[in-house]
Residue frames as qw, qx, qy, qz and C-alpha x, y, z in Angstrom:
[[0.234, 0.303, 0.482, -0.788, -99.10, -97.85, -59.85],
 [0.110, 0.393, 0.840, 0.357, -102.49, -98.21, -61.36],
 [0.073, -0.824, -0.511, -0.236, -104.94, -95.45, -62.25],
 [0.093, -0.880, 0.075, -0.459, -104.81, -92.46, -59.89],
 [0.013, -0.624, 0.642, -0.445, -101.84, -93.67, -57.81],
 [0.823, -0.246, 0.352, -0.373, -103.46, -96.90, -56.72],
 [0.184, -0.373, 0.886, 0.204, -101.56, -100.24, -57.06],
 [0.613, 0.120, -0.580, -0.522, -102.89, -102.77, -59.52],
 [0.907, -0.275, -0.001, -0.320, -104.50, -106.02, -58.30],
 [0.875, 0.181, -0.321, 0.313, -101.23, -107.86, -58.84],
 [0.251, 0.479, -0.424, 0.726, -99.32, -105.24, -56.91],
 [0.580, -0.495, 0.167, -0.625, -101.93, -105.33, -54.16],
 [0.974, -0.152, -0.167, -0.029, -101.44, -109.13, -53.76],
 [0.672, 0.291, -0.381, 0.564, -97.66, -108.57, -53.50],
 [0.103, -0.546, 0.305, -0.774, -98.19, -105.82, -50.94],
 [0.795, -0.372, 0.135, -0.460, -100.38, -108.27, -48.89],
 [0.337, -0.497, 0.799, -0.038, -97.65, -110.87, -49.16],
 [0.754, 0.243, 0.601, -0.102, -99.41, -113.05, -51.75],
 [0.040, 0.481, -0.566, -0.669, -97.40, -113.03, -54.96],
 [0.819, 0.384, 0.136, -0.404, -99.10, -114.33, -58.07],
 [0.586, -0.310, 0.677, 0.321, -97.03, -117.32, -59.30],
 [0.651, 0.538, 0.505, 0.179, -98.64, -117.36, -62.74],
 [0.237, 0.970, -0.026, 0.049, -97.48, -113.81, -63.43],
 [0.416, -0.732, 0.505, 0.191, -94.09, -114.50, -61.95],
 [0.698, 0.042, 0.655, 0.286, -93.59, -117.36, -64.41],
 [0.511, 0.779, 0.326, 0.162, -94.75, -115.24, -67.24],
 [0.065, -0.963, 0.241, 0.098, -92.21, -112.54, -66.26],
 [0.567, -0.452, 0.632, 0.274, -89.44, -115.15, -66.25],
 [0.676, 0.366, 0.587, 0.256, -90.50, -116.50, -69.67],
 [0.310, 0.941, 0.119, 0.065, -90.55, -112.95, -71.14],
 [0.252, -0.851, 0.426, 0.175, -87.05, -112.22, -69.74],
 [0.680, -0.153, 0.657, 0.287, -85.70, -115.45, -71.17],
 [0.596, 0.613, 0.461, 0.236, -87.08, -114.60, -74.59],
 [0.169, 0.984, -0.018, 0.058, -85.85, -111.01, -74.56],
 [0.325, -0.818, 0.465, 0.099, -82.46, -111.39, -72.91],
 [0.465, -0.338, 0.788, 0.223, -81.38, -114.77, -74.19],
 [0.468, 0.352, -0.476, -0.657, -83.46, -114.97, -77.40],
 [0.229, 0.034, 0.963, -0.135, -85.14, -118.20, -76.19],
 [0.372, -0.092, -0.530, -0.757, -88.01, -119.21, -78.48],
 [0.724, -0.179, 0.199, -0.636, -91.44, -120.41, -77.38],
 [0.895, 0.182, -0.382, -0.138, -90.52, -123.78, -78.85],
 [0.464, 0.344, -0.664, 0.476, -87.36, -124.10, -76.82],
 [0.310, -0.297, 0.477, -0.767, -89.14, -122.96, -73.66],
 [0.855, -0.045, -0.051, -0.514, -91.83, -125.59, -74.29],
 [0.794, 0.215, -0.555, 0.123, -89.20, -128.30, -74.61],
 [0.153, 0.340, -0.656, 0.656, -87.76, -127.25, -71.24],
 [0.577, -0.202, 0.288, -0.737, -91.16, -127.30, -69.64],
 [0.907, 0.075, -0.279, -0.306, -91.94, -130.73, -71.09],
 [0.617, 0.288, -0.649, 0.339, -88.59, -132.12, -69.89],
 [0.094, -0.294, 0.586, -0.749, -89.18, -130.74, -66.42],
 [0.757, -0.107, 0.080, -0.640, -92.69, -132.18, -66.32],
 [0.875, 0.142, -0.457, -0.081, -91.45, -135.61, -67.26],
 [0.380, 0.303, -0.679, 0.550, -88.69, -135.51, -64.64],
 [0.355, -0.254, 0.428, -0.792, -91.16, -134.37, -61.98],
 [0.859, -0.035, -0.153, -0.487, -93.60, -137.18, -62.89],
 [0.742, 0.204, -0.613, 0.179, -90.82, -139.77, -62.57],
 [0.098, 0.297, -0.638, 0.704, -89.86, -138.44, -59.13],
 [0.607, -0.179, 0.226, -0.741, -93.46, -138.61, -57.99],
 [0.901, 0.082, -0.345, -0.249, -93.78, -142.17, -59.25],
 [0.571, 0.282, -0.655, 0.407, -90.53, -143.16, -57.53],
 [0.146, -0.301, 0.532, -0.778, -91.79, -141.71, -54.23],
 [0.776, -0.185, -0.148, -0.585, -94.89, -143.99, -54.24]]
């Protein structure tokens, strides 16, 4: 809850059925770092690898 019992903007979007993907990804990144001790560097490597794979798939679909 935000302020005097009101949901925050992010919570309001969720309540209206519109989750905020940017914050969801940030939550996942934070959990990976805390629970599994994943560094920003390692996470960046994973993102880079995923980006490259996705680009290749898109090129193959042309």
